[in-house]
C-alpha positions, 0 to 999 in steps of 0.5 A: 076783837072787833069790839076791842078795835072799836073801843081803841079807835074811840079812845083815840078820837077822844084824845084828839078832841081833848088835845084840840080843846087844849090848843083852843084854850091856849090860843084864847089865853095868848089872845087875851094876854096880847090884848092885856099887854097892848092895853097896859102898854098903850100909854107906855109907848105902844101907842107911839110905836103904832103912831110912827107908822102913820107918819109920812116917810121922808126920803130926803131932806135938804141940809145945804146952806148951813154953817158946817162943811161936814154934816149928816142927817140919819133916821135913828131907827134903821139908819137911813141917811136923809141928807149929807154934806161930805159925810165920809170925809175925815174930821177931827171929832173933838169932844164928840169922842166922849160919847164912845167913852161914856157908852164904854163906861156904862158897859164895863162897870157892873155898879155905877155907884162904885167910887173911883179915886182920882189920882194926880196922874189922871190930871197930867197935861190937862191944864197945859192943854187947856182941857175942859174939866168938870171940877173934880180934884186929885184924891177925890173919891167920885161915883162912876155915874157922876164921872159919866155925867161929868164926861157928857154934860160939862165935857170933863176930861178928868172924868174921861181919863178916870174912867179909861184908866180904871177900865183898861189900866191906861188911856192908851189901852182904853183907846184900843178898846174904843177902836175895837168897839168902833170896828164892831159897830162898822165905823170904818173910817174912825181911829181913836187915840184918847178918851177925851178928843183932845187933838191928835192928828191920828185921832179922826172920824167922819160925821157918818161914823159918829152918827152910827155911834150915836144910833147905837148909844141911844138904844141904851137907857142909861146913856139916854138918861145922861145925854138927855139931862140938862143939869146934874148934881153929883153925890157928896165926895170927900172934897166936895161935901155939897157935891158939884152941879154941872150943866150940859154944854149943848143945852146951855147954848140951846135956849129952846129945844123945840123944833117944828113938830118936836124937840131936840132930846140931847147931844154932845158938843165938841170944839178944838181949833183944828176940829172947829165947832162940832155937835152930835144930837138927836131929836124926836119929830112927829113920833120919829127920832133923827140923828144929826151930826155936824163938824168943822163950823167956824165963828159965831153968829151973834149969840148963836153958836153955829153948830147949835144953829145948824141942828135947829135949822135941819130939824126944823126942815125935817118937821116942815117936810113932814107937815107938808107931806101930811097936808098933801095926804089930807088933800 
Protein backbone atom coordinates (compact mmCIF):
# COMPACT_ATOMS: atom_id res chain seq x y z
CA UNK A 1 0.00 0.00 0.00
CA UNK A 2 2.89 2.34 0.81
CA UNK A 3 4.28 1.62 -2.65
CA UNK A 4 0.97 2.50 -4.27
CA UNK A 5 0.76 5.77 -2.31
CA UNK A 6 4.30 6.66 -3.39
CA UNK A 7 3.47 5.93 -7.00
CA UNK A 8 0.35 8.13 -6.81
CA UNK A 9 2.39 10.96 -5.24
CA UNK A 10 4.96 10.70 -8.02
CA UNK A 11 2.19 10.93 -10.62
CA UNK A 12 0.86 14.07 -8.97
CA UNK A 13 4.35 15.59 -9.01
CA UNK A 14 4.73 14.81 -12.71
CA UNK A 15 1.34 16.41 -13.47
CA UNK A 16 2.35 19.61 -11.68
CA UNK A 17 5.64 19.72 -13.60
CA UNK A 18 3.74 19.18 -16.87
CA UNK A 19 1.30 21.97 -16.07
CA UNK A 20 4.18 24.24 -15.15
CA UNK A 21 5.80 23.65 -18.53
CA UNK A 22 2.51 24.47 -20.29
CA UNK A 23 2.13 27.71 -18.32
CA UNK A 24 5.74 28.66 -19.10
CA UNK A 25 5.24 27.95 -22.81
CA UNK A 26 2.05 29.97 -22.93
CA UNK A 27 3.77 32.86 -21.15
CA UNK A 28 6.67 32.80 -23.65
CA UNK A 29 4.22 32.70 -26.57
CA UNK A 30 2.33 35.72 -25.19
CA UNK A 31 5.60 37.66 -24.85
CA UNK A 32 6.56 36.77 -28.44
CA UNK A 33 3.15 37.75 -29.80
CA UNK A 34 3.21 41.09 -27.95
CA UNK A 35 6.70 41.78 -29.28
CA UNK A 36 5.56 41.02 -32.83
CA UNK A 37 2.48 43.21 -32.47
CA UNK A 38 4.63 46.11 -31.29
CA UNK A 39 7.20 45.61 -34.07
CA UNK A 40 4.58 45.29 -36.81
CA UNK A 41 2.49 48.14 -35.49
CA UNK A 42 5.40 50.46 -34.73
CA UNK A 43 4.98 52.28 -38.01
CA UNK A 44 1.19 52.08 -37.85
CA UNK A 45 0.61 54.25 -34.82
CA UNK A 46 2.19 52.44 -31.88
CA UNK A 47 5.30 54.60 -32.05
CA UNK A 48 3.17 57.75 -32.07
CA UNK A 49 1.10 56.39 -29.18
CA UNK A 50 4.23 55.99 -27.04
CA UNK A 51 5.69 59.31 -28.19
CA UNK A 52 2.68 61.28 -26.96
CA UNK A 53 3.57 60.41 -23.38
CA UNK A 54 7.01 61.95 -23.90
CA UNK A 55 5.48 65.33 -24.73
CA UNK A 56 4.95 67.87 -21.94
CA UNK A 57 1.39 68.09 -20.66
CA UNK A 58 -0.27 71.49 -20.92
CA UNK A 59 -2.39 72.60 -17.99
CA UNK A 60 -3.73 75.80 -19.54
CA UNK A 61 -3.50 77.83 -22.74
CA UNK A 62 -4.35 81.52 -23.06
CA UNK A 63 -7.08 81.88 -25.69
CA UNK A 64 -7.96 85.52 -24.96
CA UNK A 65 -7.79 88.32 -27.50
CA UNK A 66 -9.49 86.45 -30.33
CA UNK A 67 -12.38 87.52 -32.56
CA UNK A 68 -14.96 85.13 -31.11
CA UNK A 69 -16.87 85.91 -27.88
CA UNK A 70 -17.42 82.19 -27.25
CA UNK A 71 -14.57 79.69 -27.51
CA UNK A 72 -13.13 76.56 -25.95
CA UNK A 73 -9.93 74.53 -26.32
CA UNK A 74 -10.10 70.88 -25.33
CA UNK A 75 -7.74 67.92 -25.43
CA UNK A 76 -9.25 65.32 -27.75
CA UNK A 77 -8.05 62.49 -25.53
CA UNK A 78 -9.69 62.75 -22.12
CA UNK A 79 -11.57 65.98 -22.79
CA UNK A 80 -9.51 68.21 -20.51
CA UNK A 81 -10.37 71.88 -21.05
CA UNK A 82 -7.26 74.01 -21.52
CA UNK A 83 -8.96 77.36 -22.08
CA UNK A 84 -12.44 78.79 -22.52
CA UNK A 85 -14.33 82.01 -23.05
CA UNK A 86 -18.03 81.79 -22.17
CA UNK A 87 -17.81 78.05 -22.79
CA UNK A 88 -21.22 77.25 -21.35
CA UNK A 89 -23.10 80.31 -22.61
CA UNK A 90 -25.89 79.63 -25.08
CA UNK A 91 -25.00 80.01 -28.76
CA UNK A 92 -26.64 79.26 -32.08
CA UNK A 93 -24.50 76.51 -33.65
CA UNK A 94 -25.52 77.21 -37.28
CA UNK A 95 -23.94 74.61 -39.59
CA UNK A 96 -21.78 73.11 -36.86
CA UNK A 97 -25.06 71.23 -36.33
CA UNK A 98 -24.17 69.13 -39.37
CA UNK A 99 -21.50 67.17 -37.57
CA UNK A 100 -24.33 65.60 -35.54
CA UNK A 101 -26.27 64.92 -38.73
CA UNK A 102 -23.26 63.27 -40.35
CA UNK A 103 -22.32 61.05 -37.40
CA UNK A 104 -25.92 59.86 -37.09
CA UNK A 105 -25.96 59.19 -40.83
CA UNK A 106 -22.84 57.06 -40.51
CA UNK A 107 -24.26 55.16 -37.56
CA UNK A 108 -27.72 54.54 -39.03
CA UNK A 109 -26.90 53.26 -42.51
CA UNK A 110 -25.50 49.76 -42.93
CA UNK A 111 -24.51 50.42 -46.54
CA UNK A 112 -23.04 53.84 -47.34
CA UNK A 113 -23.28 53.04 -51.06
CA UNK A 114 -27.06 52.81 -50.78
CA UNK A 115 -28.80 55.30 -53.07
CA UNK A 116 -31.41 57.78 -51.92
CA UNK A 117 -33.76 59.56 -54.32
CA UNK A 118 -34.11 63.22 -53.41
CA UNK A 119 -37.71 64.43 -53.54
CA UNK A 120 -39.21 67.87 -54.17
CA UNK A 121 -40.29 67.98 -50.53
CA UNK A 122 -36.66 67.77 -49.40
CA UNK A 123 -35.98 71.12 -51.05
CA UNK A 124 -39.03 72.90 -49.62
CA UNK A 125 -38.06 76.21 -48.06
CA UNK A 126 -34.33 75.90 -48.78
CA UNK A 127 -34.31 78.46 -51.58
CA UNK A 128 -36.47 80.86 -49.58
CA UNK A 129 -34.09 80.64 -46.60
CA UNK A 130 -31.06 81.01 -48.85
CA UNK A 131 -29.70 77.74 -47.48
CA UNK A 132 -26.36 76.53 -48.79
CA UNK A 133 -26.71 73.50 -51.06
CA UNK A 134 -24.29 70.95 -52.48
CA UNK A 135 -25.84 71.04 -55.96
CA UNK A 136 -28.15 68.02 -56.13
CA UNK A 137 -31.59 68.24 -57.74
CA UNK A 138 -35.08 66.81 -57.06
CA UNK A 139 -35.32 63.33 -58.54
CA UNK A 140 -31.59 62.72 -58.28
CA UNK A 141 -30.39 59.34 -57.00
CA UNK A 142 -27.42 59.91 -54.70
CA UNK A 143 -25.28 57.55 -52.65
CA UNK A 144 -25.41 57.97 -48.88
CA UNK A 145 -21.64 58.51 -48.74
CA UNK A 146 -21.93 61.41 -51.21
CA UNK A 147 -24.70 62.95 -49.11
CA UNK A 148 -22.46 62.71 -46.02
CA UNK A 149 -19.61 64.45 -47.84
CA UNK A 150 -22.13 66.94 -49.23
CA UNK A 151 -23.38 67.81 -45.76
CA UNK A 152 -19.89 68.20 -44.30
CA UNK A 153 -17.78 69.82 -47.03
CA UNK A 154 -19.97 72.36 -48.89
CA UNK A 155 -22.55 72.36 -46.05
CA UNK A 156 -25.34 71.12 -48.31
CA UNK A 157 -28.73 71.51 -46.63
CA UNK A 158 -30.47 69.21 -49.14
CA UNK A 159 -28.02 66.44 -48.16
CA UNK A 160 -28.90 66.81 -44.49
CA UNK A 161 -32.63 66.68 -45.10
CA UNK A 162 -32.30 63.65 -47.40
CA UNK A 163 -30.38 61.82 -44.68
CA UNK A 164 -32.81 62.91 -41.96
CA UNK A 165 -35.96 61.97 -43.89
CA UNK A 166 -34.59 58.58 -44.89
CA UNK A 167 -33.42 57.68 -41.37
CA UNK A 168 -36.37 58.97 -39.35
CA UNK A 169 -39.18 59.65 -41.81
CA UNK A 170 -39.18 63.39 -41.16
CA UNK A 171 -36.76 66.09 -40.10
CA UNK A 172 -38.74 66.65 -36.89
CA UNK A 173 -38.36 63.00 -35.90
CA UNK A 174 -34.67 63.12 -36.84
CA UNK A 175 -34.25 66.12 -34.53
CA UNK A 176 -35.56 63.95 -31.71
CA UNK A 177 -32.90 61.38 -32.59
CA UNK A 178 -30.30 64.17 -32.49
CA UNK A 179 -31.49 65.28 -29.05
CA UNK A 180 -31.44 61.72 -27.76
CA UNK A 181 -27.84 61.36 -28.93
CA UNK A 182 -26.94 64.72 -27.39
CA UNK A 183 -28.29 63.61 -24.01
CA UNK A 184 -26.37 60.35 -24.24
CA UNK A 185 -23.14 62.26 -24.90
CA UNK A 186 -23.73 64.61 -21.96
CA UNK A 187 -24.47 67.70 -24.06
CA UNK A 188 -26.52 69.21 -21.26
CA UNK A 189 -27.21 72.63 -22.77
CA UNK A 190 -28.10 71.65 -26.33
CA UNK A 191 -31.41 71.39 -28.16
CA UNK A 192 -31.75 70.62 -31.87
CA UNK A 193 -34.76 71.48 -34.02
CA UNK A 194 -33.41 70.55 -37.44
CA UNK A 195 -30.60 68.75 -39.25
CA UNK A 196 -29.10 71.80 -40.95
CA UNK A 197 -28.60 74.51 -38.33
CA UNK A 198 -30.83 77.03 -40.11
CA UNK A 199 -31.83 79.55 -37.50
CA UNK A 200 -34.48 78.68 -34.95
CA UNK A 201 -34.60 80.32 -31.50
CA UNK A 202 -35.08 76.86 -29.95
CA UNK A 203 -32.09 75.39 -31.79
CA UNK A 204 -29.13 76.12 -29.53
CA UNK A 205 -25.98 74.73 -27.93
CA UNK A 206 -22.72 75.83 -26.28
CA UNK A 207 -19.15 75.70 -27.55
CA UNK A 208 -18.42 73.21 -24.76
CA UNK A 209 -21.20 70.88 -25.93
CA UNK A 210 -20.03 71.13 -29.54
CA UNK A 211 -16.50 70.22 -28.41
CA UNK A 212 -17.90 67.19 -26.58
CA UNK A 213 -19.71 66.17 -29.77
CA UNK A 214 -16.59 66.59 -31.90
CA UNK A 215 -14.55 64.56 -29.41
CA UNK A 216 -17.01 61.72 -29.92
CA UNK A 217 -17.22 62.08 -33.70
CA UNK A 218 -13.49 61.94 -34.45
CA UNK A 219 -13.29 58.50 -32.84
CA UNK A 220 -15.22 57.24 -35.89
CA UNK A 221 -12.92 56.39 -38.81
CA UNK A 222 -15.49 57.21 -41.50
CA UNK A 223 -16.27 60.56 -39.92
CA UNK A 224 -12.57 61.39 -39.73
CA UNK A 225 -12.07 60.49 -43.37
CA UNK A 226 -14.90 62.83 -44.36
CA UNK A 227 -14.04 65.79 -42.10
CA UNK A 228 -10.33 65.65 -43.02
CA UNK A 229 -11.08 65.82 -46.77
CA UNK A 230 -10.62 69.13 -48.59
CA UNK A 231 -12.42 68.09 -51.80
CA UNK A 232 -14.68 65.24 -52.88
CA UNK A 233 -16.03 64.09 -56.23
CA UNK A 234 -19.31 62.19 -56.09
CA UNK A 235 -20.22 59.13 -58.04
CA UNK A 236 -22.20 59.29 -61.27
CA UNK A 237 -25.91 60.08 -60.81
CA UNK A 238 -28.91 60.05 -63.12
CA UNK A 239 -28.74 63.86 -63.35
CA UNK A 240 -24.98 64.49 -63.07
CA UNK A 241 -23.23 61.95 -65.34
CA UNK A 242 -19.84 63.39 -64.38
CA UNK A 243 -20.70 63.64 -60.71
CA UNK A 244 -20.24 66.80 -58.62
CA UNK A 245 -17.00 68.02 -57.08
CA UNK A 246 -17.29 70.09 -53.95
CA UNK A 247 -14.86 71.62 -51.48
CA UNK A 248 -14.60 72.00 -47.72
CA UNK A 249 -15.85 75.39 -46.52
CA UNK A 250 -13.05 75.37 -43.95
CA UNK A 251 -10.12 74.30 -46.10
CA UNK A 252 -10.95 76.66 -48.94
CA UNK A 253 -10.54 79.55 -46.47
CA UNK A 254 -7.47 78.00 -44.84
CA UNK A 255 -4.61 78.48 -47.27
CA UNK A 256 -2.13 76.70 -45.02
CA UNK A 257 -3.28 74.21 -42.34
CA UNK A 258 0.19 74.18 -40.77
CA UNK A 259 0.46 75.52 -37.23
CA UNK A 260 3.34 75.57 -34.75
CA UNK A 261 4.29 71.95 -34.10
CA UNK A 262 1.57 70.42 -36.25
CA UNK A 263 -1.43 71.07 -38.46
CA UNK A 264 -5.18 71.53 -38.50
CA UNK A 265 -6.69 68.21 -39.57
CA UNK A 266 -10.32 69.07 -40.22
CA UNK A 267 -13.36 71.05 -39.20
CA UNK A 268 -16.82 72.39 -39.94
CA UNK A 269 -17.73 76.03 -40.35
CA UNK A 270 -21.07 77.66 -39.67
CA UNK A 271 -22.70 81.03 -40.23
CA UNK A 272 -26.03 82.73 -39.89
CA UNK A 273 -26.62 86.39 -39.10
CA UNK A 274 -27.85 85.37 -35.63
CA UNK A 275 -25.02 82.89 -34.94
CA UNK A 276 -22.15 84.84 -36.43
CA UNK A 277 -19.08 82.99 -37.75
CA UNK A 278 -18.62 79.60 -36.08
CA UNK A 279 -16.04 76.83 -36.39
CA UNK A 280 -15.42 73.46 -34.79
CA UNK A 281 -12.03 72.02 -35.70
CA UNK A 282 -9.31 69.70 -34.48
CA UNK A 283 -5.55 69.67 -34.91
CA UNK A 284 -2.61 67.44 -34.16
CA UNK A 285 0.25 69.23 -32.41
CA UNK A 286 3.39 67.46 -31.24
CA UNK A 287 1.66 64.08 -31.24
CA UNK A 288 -1.50 65.11 -29.42
CA UNK A 289 -4.89 66.13 -30.79
CA UNK A 290 -6.79 69.23 -29.69
CA UNK A 291 -10.32 70.46 -30.41
CA UNK A 292 -11.13 74.14 -30.72
CA UNK A 293 -14.66 75.54 -31.05
CA UNK A 294 -15.55 79.19 -31.54
CA UNK A 295 -18.82 81.00 -32.18
CA UNK A 296 -20.26 84.47 -32.56
CA UNK A 297 -17.42 86.15 -34.48
CA UNK A 298 -18.49 89.07 -36.64
CA UNK A 299 -16.96 90.83 -39.62
CA UNK A 300 -13.78 89.92 -41.44
CA UNK A 301 -10.19 91.10 -41.35
CA UNK A 302 -9.20 91.71 -44.98
CA UNK A 303 -9.19 88.34 -46.72
CA UNK A 304 -9.03 86.44 -43.43
CA UNK A 305 -12.18 84.84 -42.06
CA UNK A 306 -12.34 85.65 -38.30
CA UNK A 307 -13.23 82.17 -37.03
CA UNK A 308 -10.51 80.56 -39.17
CA UNK A 309 -8.06 83.16 -37.88
CA UNK A 310 -9.05 82.34 -34.29
CA UNK A 311 -8.36 78.63 -34.78
CA UNK A 312 -4.92 79.28 -36.30
CA UNK A 313 -4.07 81.72 -33.50
CA UNK A 314 -5.04 79.32 -30.71
CA UNK A 315 -3.40 76.24 -32.23
CA UNK A 316 -0.19 78.26 -32.73
CA UNK A 317 -0.31 79.16 -29.05
CA UNK A 318 -0.65 75.47 -28.17
CA UNK A 319 2.40 74.62 -30.27
CA UNK A 320 4.41 77.51 -28.84
CA UNK A 321 3.52 76.52 -25.26
CA UNK A 322 4.64 72.94 -25.88
CA UNK A 323 7.89 74.10 -27.45
CA UNK A 324 8.55 76.37 -24.48
CA UNK A 325 8.00 73.50 -22.03
CA UNK A 326 10.22 71.19 -24.08
CA UNK A 327 13.01 73.78 -24.07
CA UNK A 328 12.65 74.25 -20.31
CA UNK A 329 12.87 70.48 -19.79
CA UNK A 330 16.04 70.28 -21.89
CA UNK A 331 17.85 72.98 -19.90
